C-alpha positions in Angstrom: 0.0 0.0 0.0 2.9 2.3 0.8 4.4 1.7 -2.6 1.1 2.4 -4.3 0.8 5.7 -2.5 4.3 6.7 -3.3 4.0 5.8 -7.0 0.7 7.7 -7.4 2.3 10.8 -5.7 5.1 10.7 -8.2 2.6 10.5 -11.1 0.6 13.4 -9.8 3.7 15.6 -9.5 4.8 14.7 -13.0 1.4 15.1 -14.7 1.2 17.5 -17.7 -1.5 20.1 -17.0 -0.6 22.5 -19.8 -4.0 22.4 -21.6 -7.7 22.2 -20.9 -7.7 18.6 -22.2 -4.9 17.6 -19.9 -6.6 19.3 -16.9 -9.9 17.4 -17.6 -8.0 14.1 -17.9 -6.2 14.7 -14.6 -9.4 15.5 -12.8 -11.1 12.3 -14.1 -8.1 10.1 -13.5 -7.1 11.2 -10.0 -10.0 13.2 -8.5 -13.0 11.5 -10.0 -15.4 9.2 -8.1 -14.0 6.3 -10.0 -10.4 7.7 -10.1 -7.2 6.1 -8.8 -7.3 7.9 -5.5 -10.8 6.6 -4.9 -9.5 3.0 -5.5 -6.8 3.5 -2.9 -9.4 4.7 -0.4 -11.4 1.5 -1.1 -8.4 -0.6 -0.4 -7.9 1.1 3.0 -10.2 -1.6 4.5 -7.7 -4.3 3.8 -4.9 -2.5 5.7 -4.2 -3.9 9.2 -5.9 -2.0 12.0 -2.8 -0.7 13.6 -1.7 0.8 10.2 -5.0 2.3 9.0 -4.6 5.7 10.7 -1.2 6.3 9.3 -2.2 5.1 5.8 -5.4 7.2 5.9 -3.5 10.3 6.7 -1.1 9.7 3.8 -4.1 9.2 1.4 -5.7 12.4 2.6 -2.5 14.3 2.1 -2.1 12.9 -1.4 -5.7 13.9 -2.2 -5.1 17.4 -1.0 -1.8 17.5 -3.1 -3.7 16.4 -6.2 -6.5 18.9 -5.7 -4.0 21.8 -5.0 -2.1 20.9 -8.2 -5.3 20.9 -10.2 -6.6 24.2 -8.8 -3.3 25.9 -9.4 -3.1 24.8 -13.0 -6.8 25.7 -13.6 -6.3 29.3 -12.2 -3.2 29.7 -14.3 -5.1 28.7 -17.5 -7.9 31.1 -16.8 -5.5 34.0 -16.1 -3.7 33.2 -19.4 -7.0 33.3 -21.3 -7.9 36.7 -19.8 -4.6 38.2 -20.7 -4.4 36.7 -24.2 -4.0 39.4 -26.9 -7.0 40.3 -29.1 -7.4 38.8 -32.6 -5.4 41.1 -34.8 -7.5 40.1 -37.8 -10.7 41.6 -36.3 -11.3 45.2 -35.5 -13.4 45.2 -32.3 -14.1 48.9 -32.7 -16.3 48.3 -35.7 -20.1 48.9 -35.1 -22.2 45.7 -35.0 -24.0 44.5 -38.2 -27.8 44.8 -37.6 -30.0 41.9 -38.5 -31.6 42.4 -41.9 -35.4 42.3 -41.4 -37.7 41.7 -44.3 -41.0 43.4 -45.0 -44.2 42.8 -46.8 -44.3 43.7 -50.5 -46.5 46.7 -51.4 -48.8 44.6 -53.5 -49.3 42.3 -50.5 -50.2 45.3 -48.3 -52.7 46.6 -50.8 -54.2 43.1 -51.5 -54.8 42.6 -47.8 -56.3 46.0 -47.3 -58.7 45.5 -50.3 -59.8 42.1 -48.9 -60.4 43.6 -45.5 -62.6 46.3 -47.0 -64.8 43.8 -48.8 -64.9 41.4 -45.8 -66.6 44.1 -43.8 -69.6 43.9 -46.2 -69.8 40.2 -46.3 -67.5 39.1 -49.2 -65.5 35.8 -48.5 -62.3 34.9 -50.4 -62.2 32.3 -53.1 -59.1 31.2 -55.1 -58.4 29.0 -58.1 -55.7 27.7 -60.4 -53.4 29.9 -62.5 -53.3 27.3 -65.3 -56.8 27.1 -66.7 -58.7 25.5 -69.6 -60.6 27.3 -72.4 -64.0 26.7 -70.8 -63.4 28.5 -67.6 -61.2 31.3 -69.0 -63.3 32.1 -72.1 -66.3 30.0 -73.2 -68.2 29.9 -69.9 -67.7 33.7 -69.7 -69.4 34.3 -73.0 -66.3 34.5 -75.2 -67.3 32.3 -78.1 -64.5 30.4 -79.9 -62.9 32.6 -82.6 -64.8 35.6 -81.5 -63.0 39.0 -81.8 -63.7 39.6 -78.1 -60.9 37.1 -77.3 -58.4 39.5 -78.7 -59.0 41.7 -75.7 -57.3 39.2 -73.5 -54.5 37.6 -75.6 -52.7 35.1 -73.4 -50.0 32.4 -73.1 -51.1 28.9 -74.1 -49.4 25.9 -72.5 -50.1 22.8 -74.5 -53.1 20.9 -75.9 -54.6 18.6 -73.4 -57.3 15.9 -73.2 -60.7 17.1 -72.3 -61.1 18.1 -68.6 -63.8 16.5 -66.5 -64.2 19.7 -64.4 -67.9 20.5 -63.6 -69.3 23.0 -66.1 -67.0 21.8 -69.0 -68.3 21.8 -72.5 -70.2 18.7 -73.8 -68.5 15.4 -74.1 -67.1 14.8 -77.6 -66.0 18.4 -78.2 -62.4 19.1 -79.3 -59.6 18.9 -76.7 -59.3 22.0 -74.7 -56.0 23.9 -74.7 -54.5 24.9 -71.4 -53.4 28.5 -70.8 -52.3 31.0 -68.2 -55.5 32.6 -67.0 -56.1 36.2 -68.2 -58.4 37.2 -65.3 -59.6 35.8 -62.0 -63.1 35.6 -63.5 -62.2 31.9 -64.0 -62.7 31.6 -60.2 -66.1 33.2 -60.5 -67.1 30.4 -62.9 -65.9 27.7 -60.6 -67.7 29.3 -57.6 -71.0 29.5 -59.6 -70.6 25.9 -60.7 -70.0 24.5 -57.2 -71.4 26.7 -54.5 -75.0 27.2 -53.3 -76.8 30.5 -53.8 -76.6 33.3 -52.8 -72.9 33.9 -53.7 -70.9 36.8 -52.3 -67.2 36.2 -53.1 -63.9 38.1 -53.9 -61.2 36.4 -56.0 -57.6 37.7 -55.6 -54.8 36.2 -57.7 -52.1 36.6 -60.4 -53.1 36.8 -64.0 -51.2 36.8 -67.3 -51.6 38.6 -70.7 -49.5 39.0 -73.8 -48.8 42.7 -73.4 -45.8 44.9 -74.0 -44.2 45.9 -70.6 -44.3 49.6 -69.9 -44.8 52.0 -67.0 -48.6 51.3 -67.2 -48.7 47.6 -68.3 -47.1 44.3 -67.7 -47.5 40.7 -69.0 -48.1 39.5 -65.4 -50.1 41.4 -62.8 -52.6 40.8 -59.9 -56.3 41.2 -59.7 -59.1 41.2 -57.1 -62.5 40.4 -58.6 -65.8 40.0 -56.9 -69.3 38.6 -57.6 -72.6 38.8 -55.9 -75.6 36.7 -57.1 -79.0 36.6 -55.5 -82.6 37.4 -56.2 -83.3 41.0 -57.0 -79.7 42.2 -57.3 -79.5 45.5 -59.4 -76.9 47.9 -60.8 -77.7 50.2 -57.8 -76.3 47.5 -55.5 -73.2 47.4 -57.6 -72.7 51.2 -57.5 -73.0 51.3 -53.8 -70.5 48.5 -53.3 -68.0 50.4 -55.5 -68.6 53.7 -53.7 -68.0 52.0 -50.4 -64.8 50.4 -51.5 -63.3 53.5 -53.1 -64.1 55.8 -50.1 -62.8 53.3 -47.6 -59.5 52.8 -49.5 -58.9 56.4 -50.8 -61.0 58.7 -48.7 -64.5 60.2 -48.7 -63.6 63.1 -51.0 -62.6 61.0 -54.0 -64.6 61.6 -57.2 -66.0 58.5 -58.9 -67.5 58.0 -62.3 -69.0 55.0 -64.2 -68.1 55.1 -67.9 -70.1 52.8 -70.3 -68.0 50.0 -71.7 -68.2 46.4 -73.1 -67.3 43.1 -71.5 -68.6 39.8 -72.9 -69.5 38.5 -69.4 -71.5 41.5 -68.1 -74.4 43.5 -69.5 -74.7 46.5 -69.0 -71.0 47.1 -68.4 -69.0 50.0 -67.1 -65.4 51.2 -66.4 -64.8 52.6 -62.9 -62.8 55.8 -62.9 -61.5 57.9 -60.0 -59.6 61.2 -59.8 -56.0 60.6 -60.5 -54.3 60.7 -57.1 -50.8 61.2 -58.5 -51.5 64.5 -60.3 -54.7 65.4 -58.4 -56.6 65.6 -61.7 -54.1 68.0 -63.4 -53.0 65.3 -65.9 -49.9 63.0 -66.0 -48.6 60.0 -67.9 -50.4 57.6 -65.6 -53.9 59.1 -66.3 -52.9 59.9 -69.9 -53.3 63.6 -69.0 -57.1 63.2 -68.6 -57.2 63.7 -64.8 -59.1 60.3 -64.4 -57.7 56.9 -63.8 -59.5 53.6 -64.5 -59.3 51.3 -61.6 -61.4 48.5 -62.9 -64.4 47.2 -64.8 -67.9 46.1 -63.6 -71.4 45.2 -64.7 -74.4 43.0 -64.3 -73.6 39.3 -64.9 -74.7 38.4 -68.4 -77.7 35.9 -68.3 -75.7 33.6 -70.6 -72.9 33.3 -68.0 -75.5 32.4 -65.3 -77.0 29.8 -67.6 -73.5 28.3 -68.4 -73.1 27.8 -64.7 -76.6 26.1 -64.4 -78.1 29.2 -62.6 -81.7 30.2 -63.5 -81.3 33.7 -65.0 -85.0 34.4 -64.7 -84.9 34.0 -61.0 -81.4 35.2 -60.1 -79.3 38.2 -61.1 -75.9 39.5 -60.0 -73.1 41.9 -60.5 -69.3 41.4 -60.9 -66.3 43.7 -60.9 -62.5 43.4 -61.2 -59.6 45.6 -60.3 -55.9 45.5 -60.8 -53.9 45.5 -57.5 -51.0 47.2 -59.2 -53.1 50.1 -60.3 -54.6 50.5 -56.9 -51.1 50.4 -55.3 -49.8 53.0 -57.8 -52.5 55.4 -56.8 -52.3 54.7 -53.1 -48.6 55.1 -52.8 -48.0 57.6 -55.6 -45.9 55.2 -57.7 -45.4 56.3 -61.3 -43.9 53.1 -62.9 -45.6 49.7 -62.6 -42.3 47.9 -63.4 -41.0 48.8 -59.9 -43.2 46.1 -58.4 -41.3 43.3 -60.1 -37.7 44.6 -60.3 -36.9 43.6 -56.6 -35.0 46.9 -56.1 -34.4 47.0 -52.3 -34.2 50.8 -52.3 -37.9 50.8 -53.5 -39.1 47.9 -51.3 -37.6 49.4 -48.1 -39.9 52.4 -48.3 -42.7 50.1 -47.1 -41.0 48.7 -44.0 -43.1 50.8 -41.6 -46.5 50.0 -43.2 
């Protein structure tokens, strides 16, 4: 036993404690609950009774020696870390780099505000696919095949496809329907009329596509919010009051509004909705084509043929529909003069909306 104590004392004195790894290994090997010192204390019970006291004192002295060596080396390591020179490759006087926070896109802000306005008067949201068939994009909306009215909404065709089995599709045996990128969210109106019970009061936001030259006022991809209300006894007066409410809630009670007669295949009568240009205050600019008025959408009473295509009795029910471009509304609301800014991802432009 005396030889084991002397040998362990020599190992403790000679142990390398120059690194954190060595310190941890020393602690486990000598001071741990299952370390070598603990083994010697367990063997104390085998020592003759007349020697136990002396051997026990030697073991306690050895344990204190090991603990003192460990504590001294640990304190030296901590002091060395505190006094270590700063990293010369990093300038600690530089200001911190703030976290880059994102923000909602201005079109998302306007879309949400528009939907909130219509929600207050009972319109729920409906959405549909961006890739559509000819029936829902044109034929069901009273755009006959090869009719000149289709030139108003020239679009991008995807590929010929086998006939769809979507409810409301044209009769079986007709030619295969081409698939296309929808030109308006009126396609969702058709799907809602085909599947939902009456009365119907819905708004349809979404992205649409048209084969148009890109300019400050137009783009081949843009966003719309359309709406439809179908019930018994719905009139053009109901439509006008809905539009008045929306415009005044979004732009203020002092905005001038006018309904300008127009033509849409899916409504009759039809009208364009114009408001005072908020960019030039009616004086004339490139956005309003120097007229002082800006068109924000189209509207009208749903054509009876469209109701019948959706299997709705046009003698009993009537309704109105309207559609507005979100980009146009956002341009007026935020005084933006070039529609292309919405899709260029210029951070200098987008950061202006961080506080909204």
